[in-house]
C-alpha positions in Angstrom: -17.2 9.9 13.2 -13.7 9.5 12.5 -14.3 9.9 8.6 -15.7 13.4 9.4 -12.9 14.4 11.6 -10.6 13.0 8.5 -12.1 15.5 6.2 -11.6 18.1 8.5 -8.3 17.7 8.7 -7.5 17.4 5.0 -9.1 20.8 4.4 -6.1 21.9 6.9 -3.1 21.1 3.8 -2.4 22.8 1.1 -2.9 20.7 -2.2 -0.4 19.6 -5.2 -1.4 18.6 -8.2 -0.7 15.0 -9.8 2.2 17.1 -12.9 3.7 18.2 -9.2 3.4 15.3 -7.6 5.0 13.4 -10.0 8.3 15.1 -9.3 8.6 12.8 -5.8 7.6 9.9 -8.0 10.4 7.9 -5.7 10.3 4.5 -7.9 13.5 3.8 -5.8 13.8 4.3 -2.1 13.3 2.8 1.1 9.7 2.1 3.3 8.5 2.0 6.3 5.2 0.6 7.5 2.8 1.3 10.4 -0.5 -0.9 10.6 -2.8 1.5 12.9 -6.4 2.0 13.7 -8.2 4.5 11.2 -9.4 6.5 14.1 -5.6 7.8 15.0 -6.1 9.2 11.4 -7.1 12.4 12.3 -4.6 13.0 15.0 -1.9 11.7 12.9 -3.3 14.8 10.1 -2.6 17.1 12.7 0.7 16.5 13.3 1.7 16.5 9.9 0.0 19.7 8.3 1.8 22.4 7.8 4.8 20.3 6.9 3.3 18.4 3.8 1.3 19.2 0.8 -1.6 16.8 0.3 -2.6 15.4 -3.2 -5.8 16.6 -4.5 -7.3 15.1 -7.7 -10.5 16.8 -8.9 -11.2 18.7 -5.7 -10.7 14.6 -4.0 -7.9 14.4 -1.4 -9.2 11.2 -0.4 -9.0 8.8 -3.6 -10.1 5.2 -4.7 -7.5 2.9 -5.9 -7.4 -1.0 -6.9 -4.3 -3.4 -7.1 -4.7 -6.8 -8.7 -1.8 -8.9 -7.9 -0.3 -11.5 -10.0 1.5 -14.6 -9.1 2.5 -17.8 -10.6 0.3 -21.2 -9.6 3.1 -21.8 -7.1 2.8 -18.6 -6.0 6.4 -17.7 -5.9 5.5 -14.3 -5.5 4.0 -15.2 -1.8 6.5 -18.2 -1.1 9.6 -15.5 -1.3 7.9 -13.0 1.3 6.8 -15.9 3.6 10.5 -17.9 3.6 11.6 -14.6 4.7 13.7 -14.0 1.1 15.6 -11.0 1.3 15.3 -9.9 -2.5 12.2 -10.6 -3.6 9.3 -9.3 -5.8 5.9 -8.5 -6.4 3.7 -7.6 -9.8 0.5 -6.4 -10.0 -2.0 -3.8 -12.0 -2.3 -0.6 -9.7 -5.4 1.0 -10.9 -6.0 5.0 -10.2 -10.0 4.8 -10.2 -10.0 8.9 -9.6 -8.1 9.4 -13.5 -9.0 6.1 -15.3 -5.2 5.1 -15.6 -4.0 1.7 -15.3 -0.4 0.5 -14.8 1.0 -2.5 -14.6 4.1 -2.4 -12.0 6.8 -5.0 -10.5 8.2 -4.1 -7.5 11.5 -5.4 -5.9 13.1 -5.4 -2.7 17.0 -5.2 -2.3 18.8 -7.4 -0.1 19.4 -3.6 1.4 16.2 -3.0 2.2 15.5 -0.6 -0.4 12.1 -1.0 -2.5 12.7 -0.3 -6.5 9.3 0.0 -8.8 9.3 -0.2 -13.0 5.7 0.3 -14.3 3.9 1.2 -17.8 0.9 2.1 -18.4 -1.0 -1.4 -19.2 -4.7 -2.7 -18.3 -5.4 -6.7 -17.4 -8.2 -7.1 -20.0 -8.0 -10.9 -19.7 -7.3 -13.4 -16.8 -3.7 -13.1 -17.9 -0.9 -9.9 -19.3 -1.1 -8.7 -22.5 2.0 -9.5 -25.2 3.4 -5.9 -24.0 2.9 -6.4 -20.4 4.8 -10.2 -20.7 7.4 -8.3 -22.4 7.8 -6.1 -19.7 8.2 -9.1 -16.3 10.1 -10.4 -19.0 12.5 -7.6 -18.7 13.2 -6.8 -15.3 12.2 -10.5 -13.6 15.1 -13.0 -14.9 13.3 -16.1 -13.9 10.5 -17.7 -15.1 7.3 -16.1 -14.5 5.7 -17.5 -17.1 1.8 -18.1 -16.7 1.3 -15.7 -14.3 -2.2 -15.2 -13.1 -4.5 -12.6 -11.0 -5.0 -14.1 -7.8 -5.6 -11.4 -5.2 -7.8 -8.0 -5.9 -7.4 -5.0 -3.2 -9.7 -1.8 -2.6 -9.1 1.5 -0.1 -8.7 5.4 -0.2 -5.7 6.5 0.0 -4.4 9.7 1.5 -1.2 11.1 -0.4 0.8 13.4 1.7 4.0 15.1 -0.3 7.2 16.4 1.3 7.9 20.5 0.7 11.0 19.2 -0.3 9.3 16.6 -3.1 11.7 14.3 -1.8 9.5 12.1 0.4 6.3 10.9 0.6 3.6 9.6 3.2 0.7 7.3 2.1 -2.5 6.1 4.5 -4.5 3.6 2.9 -8.0 2.4 5.0 -11.4 1.7 3.5 -9.2 -1.2 2.5 -10.9 -4.8 1.4 -9.9 -8.4 -0.3 -11.5 -9.9 -2.9 -10.1 -12.8 -5.1 -11.2 -13.5 -8.6 -13.4 -16.9 -7.2 -15.3 -13.8 -5.3 -14.7 -14.9 -1.6 -13.5 -11.3 0.2 -13.2 -9.1 3.6 -13.5 -6.2 4.5 -11.3 -4.4 7.1 -12.9 -1.0 8.3 -10.9 -0.5 11.3 -7.3 -0.7 9.8 -5.0 1.5 8.0 -1.8 1.1 7.0 0.7 4.2 6.9 3.4 4.4 4.7 6.3 5.9 4.9 8.6 6.5 1.3 12.0 8.7 1.5 15.0 8.2 -0.9 16.9 8.2 2.1 16.4 6.1 5.2 18.0 8.5 7.4 15.7 11.4 6.2 13.1 9.7 7.5 13.6 11.1 11.1 11.2 13.5 12.2 8.8 11.5 10.7 9.3 8.8 12.6 9.4 10.9 15.7 6.4 11.4 15.5 4.8 8.5 14.4 6.8 7.4 18.2 5.1 10.6 20.1 1.7 9.2 19.1 2.5 5.0 19.9 3.0 3.9 16.5 5.4 1.1 15.9 6.9 0.1 12.6 5.4 -3.0 11.6 6.1 -5.3 8.2 3.4 -5.6 6.3 2.2 -6.9 3.4 -1.1 -6.5 1.9 -0.4 -9.0 -0.4 0.2 -11.8 2.2 -2.6 -10.4 4.8 -5.0 -10.4 2.0 -4.4 -13.9 0.5 -4.3 -15.7 4.1 -7.4 -14.1 4.8 -9.4 -15.2 2.2 -7.5 -18.1 0.8 -6.7 -22.1 2.2 -3.0 -21.1 1.2 0.2 -22.3 3.0 2.7 -21.7 5.3 -0.1 -19.0 6.8 1.6 -19.5 10.4 4.0 -17.5 9.5 1.9 -14.7 9.4 0.5 -14.6 12.7 1.8 -11.7 14.5 0.4 -9.8 11.4 -2.7 -11.4 11.7 -3.2 -11.2 15.3 -2.2 -7.4 15.8 -5.5 -6.8 12.8 -7.4 -8.9 15.5 -6.2 -6.4 18.5 -6.7 -3.3 16.1 -10.2 -4.4 15.3 -11.2 -5.5 19.2 -9.7 -1.9 20.4 -12.3 -0.6 17.4 -15.1 -2.5 18.2 -15.0 -1.6 21.6 -14.0 2.1 21.5 -17.4 4.2 22.9 -17.0 6.3 19.6 -19.2 4.3 17.2 
């Protein structure tokens, strides 16, 4: 039921193409995340219609993505986040399945809570980055990251809204699934992750107010860490307990809803 409601709401937005959206690529930004039930997406979309454009590619407005996270043998990037390090990094391949494009991305969180992202067009052809990828990683990560390898695969469907002034975006990820290179997997059909992305934190106020009115609260949430905890025997998993409890709560509400 919720799927058809989402598609109905998507048709109410004016569309924007990939080239136009690249003007709002926001590689240097502030982010705010919300973890909600997928059943809440139609209401949220209805509230935002008229204030945002929607990304459309080949007449499709809910687009499939895949992310491949890389880490060291001692899980350097995972441990940075688990230990609460203010400055931390992620290295990942992001595959845009609707276009076939693949990028290697480095995502850095600064101690000012700002996210900076660098990327090059590159694809993972084996179990380790190629020469161009390794040189790119070395340029932006100034410590030893040798031996990077794929550790987690994340698939999802994404709706991307772009602000009328092209200085903000909202992404809504659902149909979320995780898998490991060794074949373990986990699906979260009940979950949606909404993320506000803007150049200036204060400019998010109006959208944040809408989220508050609906009853959504900001929540720190790392797909990489949560996915790793759900499918792998991984250290310090107890640090993720608040997020795991939230996921269980949303799942129980989803299962017990009369709208099945």
